[in-house]
N, C-alpha and C positions, 0 to 999 in steps of 0.2 A: 503492500500498498505506500511504503513511505519514498520507492522509488517510480512510483507513478505520480504521486505529487511533485514531486523533483521533477519529474520530464514535463508535466505540465506550466510548471512554473518556470523552466528552462525556454518552452517553447513560447510563453510569455514576454517571456525578456525579450528573446531572439525578436518576433512581430513589434515588441514595440523600439528595440533597433531600425531595424527595416522601414516604421511608420516614419521615425524620426527624420531618418536618410529622405525617406521620397517627400517631409515636410522640405527638408534644407534644400534637397532638389528644385520645388518648386518655388520656392523663396528666392533661389539663385534666378529660378526661370525671368521670375517676375519685375526683377531688382532693374534698376534703372541706370542700364552702359552706355549707350549713346543714346542721340536723338533719333526720331525717325527719321525713314529711308522708303521712298515712294520710286516703286520699278517702274510700276504702270496704272493705270486705270481705264476702267471701262463702264460706261460707254464714252467716247470723248466729245461726244455732244448729245444734247440728252433736252426733254421740255422741264419744266420747274416739276418739281416734286417725284421726280424719279430718284430711283436709286443709284449711286456710283460706289463700287467694287475698287478698292484698291487692295496693290499687293504690294510688298517692300517686306521690311525689318524691322523689329522694335517698334511694333503698333500696339502689342498691348496694355502699354503705358502713357498712351494718347490721351490726353485730359480736353485738347482744343482743335476744333476744324474751322478753316476758312476758306471760301472759293473767292480769288479779288478781295480777300482782305474783312470779307464781311463773315463774320462764325454763321456754320450751317451747322442743325442733327448730327450726334454720331447714331447712327442707328444700331451699327453691331459690328463689336470688338470680337471674331471669329475666331482670329490665333495672333500669334507673336508676326506675322506675314499676311495675314486678312483683315481688311475692317473697310467696314460698309457706312458712306456718309448718303445725307439729303440733298439732294441741288434745291435748295428753297427757293421763294420767291422773293425773298428782301435781297439774293448777292446776282452779281452780273458775272459775263465769262471774263476767265481769270484766269491763275496759277492757284493749283491746290495747295495747302500750308497743311502740317501737322504738325501739335507741339506736343512737346511732356514736358518735366522737370527739369530735363538737360540740354534739350534744344529745339531746335524748330528742322522738319523736313518740306523742301519746297518740288513741285514735281515737277519733268523738264518740258513741259509745253501746258498750254492751256484749257483749261474744261470750256466749251461751248456749249451758250445755254440755246437751246432750239425754242422759239414762242408760236405758241400755238392759244388760240383765244378759247377761253372754257366755254363749256355751252350746258346749259341745264337741261336733263332729260325730262321734257314738259308731261310727258306722258305718266309717269309714277312721282309725280309730284304731288304732295298731298294738297288736298281741294281748302284746308283750313287750319287756321292754329291760334291759342291761346294767349294775346297780348303777352311778352314774358317768359314763355314758355320756349323750351328748346324743338327745332327741328331739322329734318335730316333734306338734304339736299345731293341729287345722284344727278353726275353725267360725265361728261370727258372735260380731261385737263381741269380738274378740281385743284390737284397742287400749284394753280399758277394763278389761283385767285387771291388777291390782296385784301378785297372786302365786299364783303355784300351789301347790297345796299336794298333797304326796303322802300319805295314810294308811293305815298298815297295817292290815289287816285285824286283828279283835281290841282293836286301838288308839285311843282317845277322842282323844287329839293326834297330828297330823301335822308331818312337815318342808317347809322351805319350799323347793322348786326354788329354784335361780339362772335369768332368764329372760336367754337368749343373745341372742336379736334377736326382734322381733314387726312385724304390721305387721296390719291390720283382721282379716285372714283368718287370719293365721298365727301360731302361735310355737314358738320351739326353746331346748326348755328340758333344761337338765342335771338328768337322776335322783338327786334327794337320798338321805341315806341313809335306808332302808326298814326298818321291825325283823325283818319276815320276806318272803316271796316273792312276795305279794299286798297291795294297794295300789287305795286309790280315788283318784279325781285332782277335784279340786275348786279353785275360781277365786274368790279374792279381789276383788273390784270394790269402786267408790262409787256408790250408790244417787241418790245426791240429797242425802242428809241424813248419811252413815254408811259405815263402811266393813263389806261383809257377804260370806259367803261364800257359792256355790250350795251348792243342801240335798243331803247327803251320801247319800241312800238315791236320788238320782236320779243321783249321779259313778257313771261311767264306771269302769270296776274293769280293772285291767294287771298283769300277771305280772313281776316284779323278781327276774332272776337277778343271787344275790348267791356273788360265786366268795369263799367266806370261806376263808382260808389254813387249810391243815393243815401241822404238823411232825411230821416222824419223829420218833421214839425216841431220845433221845442222853441219854449222862451226860457231863455237863459239868464239865473238871477244873479245879482253880485253875488261873488266865489272871490272868498278869501285865499291869497297862496300857498300852496301847499295842498288845496283841499281838491277832489277828487271829483270829476263830472263823467256822467253816462252817457251818451248818445247812441239812437239804435239807427237802425236802417238796412239796406243790402249791401253788399260787395264790401263791407267796409274794413277784413283784411286787404284791402288792394290800396289804403291809404299807405304814403310812405312819413307825413310827418306831419304835424298839428301843431300851430303856428298861434301863438297870445302874444299878439304886436308883431315885434321882430324875436320873441324867444321863443325857441323849441322846447316843448313839450312833450315828458315822458307819459308812453301810453303803450297800453297793452287794446290789442283787438280780437276781434272774430269774425265771421260772416255778418252776425248781424247786430253785433255791440262793439262798440270802443268806447273806453275808459282812458281820460287824459288828466292827467295832474299840473294844477298853473302853475306856471314854471315861476320863481322870487326873483329873476331877471334882475331888472334895476328899478323898479315901481317904485314910487315914492311912497310914505307912512301917507296912509289914505285913500280914496279910492281912486282909480284911473280909469278911462273910458281909452278903449284899444278894441282892436279888429280879433276876431279870432278865424282862423281859415285852416281848413285841410288840404294838404297838397297830395297829387298821385301821380301815379305812372313816370316814375322818376324825376316829379317834379316839373314835366311837362304840363299840365293842368291844375289846377285846383279851385275848391269850394267854398263861402265865404256862408261861415258856419251863423256871425253875427257880426254887424258891422261896428255896432257899440257894445261894446261887452266889458262888464263893470269887473276890473280887478281889483279886490281891497289887500290891502296892507296894514294889518293889527298897528295899532300904536303899543301894543303889549305883545311879549313874547308868552308863547302858551303850550305846555307839555301838558300830554294825556296819559293816563294810563300807566304811569310811572312806580315802578315797584322796587324797594330796598329791603336787607332783612336786617336783626338784629345782628348781636356780634357771637354767634354763634361759629362752629369750628366745620361745621359740614361742607364739604367745597362749595356745594350749590349757592351754599348762604355767603359767599366768600365775595360780596357785592353790597356793601351798607352805606356808598355815601352819595347824595344827591346834589346835584351845584344848579340852581334855576337858569343862572346865567348862561351855560354851555348847555341845557338840558338833558345832562350825561348822567349815569348810575355809572359811579365808579368802582371799579373791582378793587378789591382791598390793596393786589398786589401793584396797583398804579397808584396808591396814595403818595408814596414816598416818592413819582419821579412826574407823575402827570396832573396831581391834584395839588398838594400841597409840599411840594419838597421846600419849601421855608420853615415849617415847623418840622421837620424830620432834621433838618439842618441847626438848626437854635434849639430841639427840645424843650427844657425844661425854662427856657430863655427868651422862647419866644413872646411871652406876655410879661408885662410887669406884675400884674393880678390880674383875676378874672376879667376879662371882658378890654382890658385895657391892652392895647401893643407894645411892644417892645421893639418892636424893628423899622426899619425904615419906610418911608411910604410906597417908594418904591418898588420896594420886598413884598408888605402889604396889599400892594395893586397887582402883583404877577400872580396873586392866590386867586380863581375865581369863588364869589359867595358859595358856601355849602352849607349844608347841617346833614344830621342823622338822627335815627333811634335809637334809642340803649333803656334794656331793664337790670334794677339794680338788685342785691340780693333779696329786696322786698317782694319785689315783684310788682314795682313803679315803674310805668312805660313814661319815660319822656322824651321830647321833642327836643334837638340841643344843639346850641352853638357850639361852635369848633374851641372857641375860647372860651367857653364857661366852665372849664375842669382841667386841673391838670393829670387827672387821676384815671380816668374814661377811657381814653384812645389807647391805652396799654393794653387791654382787657377784648381789642381786636386784632383779630390772627389775618394773617397774609397767607397762611397754609394751613393745612390740617392736619398738623403737626405739634409739639409740646417741645418747649426748649424758648427762651426768651430772645432768641435772634428771631422766631417767625413770629413774635408780637410785634404788630404795628408800629411803631416807632421802632423797631428793633435791640429795645431792652425793656426790664422792667422797673422802668422808673417814668420822672415826672413826664409830662410833652403834653403843650397847651397848642391845640390848631391855632392858625391864623387867622380866618374870616373872624368875623361879630358879627353874631347875628342877635335876634330877640323875639320875640312871639306872644301873641297878644290871643287867646278862643274867644270867637267873635260870638256873644248872646241873641235868643231870641228875645226875650225878655226886653232889649233897646227894642224901640222903634228903626233910630238910625241903622241899626248893627241887623235889625232884621232884615232892612231892605236890600241892605248888600246882599248875606249869606243868601239871601233869592235870587239874585243877579248874577252869584257865583252858581251856585245848584247850578241855575237855567245859562250858564254860558254865554253870560249876558255883557261880560266888560270885554269891552275893545280898547281902553284907555287907563292907565297911570298914569297921570300928569300932577303938576302943583294944581289945578286950578278944581280937579277933582278932587284932591289929596291934600289939600293946604295941613302946613304940618304948624302947631302954636310949642313952641318949646317951651314957653313961660309956662303958660295952659296943660304944659305935655298932653298933650291929644293931635293922633292923623285924623285928617278928615271929618271931625267932631268926635272922635273915638279917643277914650280914657286910655295913653296905655304908661298909665303910672303903676297898674299893676303887672306889664309886659317883664317876662322871663327869659332869662338865655336859655332856662330848661321848662320846657314848657311840661306839666305831670298830666298824666291822660287823667285822673280826676278833671282837669281843664277842659274836654275836648271828648272824653269818651263817655262819659256820664252813664258810667258804670256796667258797661256792657260787657266785659270780660269778667263779669262775676265774684267768685272768691278768691279767681287767679291760682285754685290749686288742681286745675284741671283745665286740656286742650278747649278752646272756644274759639271755632273756627266761623268764617263767612260773616264777621262781626261787619256789620254797613254804619260806621258811627255819621256818615254822611257832616263833619265836622268842618267847620272853616276858621281856618287859624290864619290872623292878621301878621305878615311877617317882614319883618323891617332890617337891611343891612347897613351898617358903618361904614365911614372912612375910618383912616390909617388912625384915629384917636380916640375908636370907640366912643361908647355914651361918656357925655359928660357928665360932673359928680351935680348935684344939686345942694341947694342952703343946707342941708341936713347930710349931707355927704353920701347920700344915694344917686344910685346909675339915673338919669334922665333919659330915657327911653326915648325923649321926642327931640332928642339932640341930636345934628352930626346925620343924619341917616341919609345915605346915598341912594339906597334903590330901596323901592316899595313891593311887598308882593301878599300874593291871596292863595293862600296853601288849601283845597277841597282834601279831606282824606275819605276815601269812599268807603275801602275796606283793611279789615285786618283780620289776620288770620294769629291768634294768639296759641301760642305753644307753651309747655315748661317740658322741663329733660327727666320730670317725676311728679307725680301727682304730691308735691311737697314743695308749701311756699319758701323753704329753703333754697332752692333750686329755683333761679330766676329763666323767665321766657326767654332765653336768647334764639332759640330757633325760629320767632314770629317773621310775617311779611306783613310790609304797609304799601300799599298803594294808594295813589292821588295823584288828583291834578293841581298843575297851579299856572296862575297868572304871574308874570314877571314885566316888572317895569322896563322898559327900553334903553332909557337913556338916565344917566345919573341926575339926580333931585335938584335944581337950578333954585334956590332963594329966592334969587332977584323975579322970581317971575308968581310968588305968593304973590294973592293981593290982600 
């Protein structure tokens, strides 16, 4: 048995050596050792589209072929001594040249083009084609064709079709734009001295089916940028572009329905009257859907159905921070680089004390305003200003793993966030606040400015709403109305429907009043209205000693678009 195994191993070893030797020989054969050499070619003269067979040496490594300096296709590398090229329509009579990495070989004589007029076999030409579809054109000397022209009946100028493929007997082309449903087909070719077309009077005719989009009647309402509009009709899948004024809209199309999104463009805030146009047939034709389409650019930023998590460590819950300025929910792992690198740099030195930044105005302004939800060990859920506490951010994690390096600040130590925020839950037992709550819930806030939200720092009011009770940590008792029960078990799909006034401050933070308390009506930079729509309150176990770190919070928010201008307050 052992001898048999040895014989098999010996055979395998011998075979491997032979294989290696054969591979070496193949490599040597294909190695570029000389420039190509052309000994002869056949035929010496031929029409466009014919194959030319070249014999010579070192032809396996040819990378480029030309006739009279114009590159032509290499059809086949038969062997190191035989190669085929194509007499392309773009070239003219002249020497054949073959190139490889070592050099160039040139024929001793010219290849001579013979020029024959291409002819379409009209008897087998398909009777009709859908505009934009491919079709086959058969005939004689098709390789000589430079262009295929479709000329609509009654028109003097035609449109060129894209040639998809060709050989000496057939062309496959894509039917171009045609102005009506009947067109003649002519061929452009080189006759030896110039490019000419086959006679129009002899050109075969074909029906071109033009599936033109048609739109059902519709009255367009005022539409905000970013909103979607749906129109119906027929052949809407043929639409190429939707233009709102000069700006192209993104859209999705089907045969009978098309939905487009109003683009932001550079429309001014407020209302702009512009045109709404659908273009089709590669932009050759268009239909005006509305001459006066009313585009609305809100004076506020609005973010809908945002969701953040508490400070649990499960992978899907590591996205806890939201900025009403950017409209982004930030993953915890992005806090150090994209959201608050200033706080990550200064840690416990970011603020002098709660809500009072210690960084420069430039550093403060580089961080967008943001907030987060937090649940303490007593299961009190609060909406938090990043600068509200030096001891909370370390309880957020960038990874589902232990170790202080995976804590948000990278250490188990003090760290203030940079942005200073204040919160005041609105109450329906106050008439003015009740009206504002109703508008927020109905989606009717179109502006937050100095006229609608005047600030009186002395009276500590914003839009007449007292903010003396505003807080950097707004507890759930202010906005959830006891909807989480005893907080000893999960309570899912809670609908607080709560509205909170959100205030963002400049780099000074709120000023101190005469009693040395923070005056939340001072140094306001932006104003927002937070609408908390749903909470899934979850605890780690049915024990109040374990906070609801796994909860998630869904909300909408309106946000002032421009910094507050105190000179405009009346």
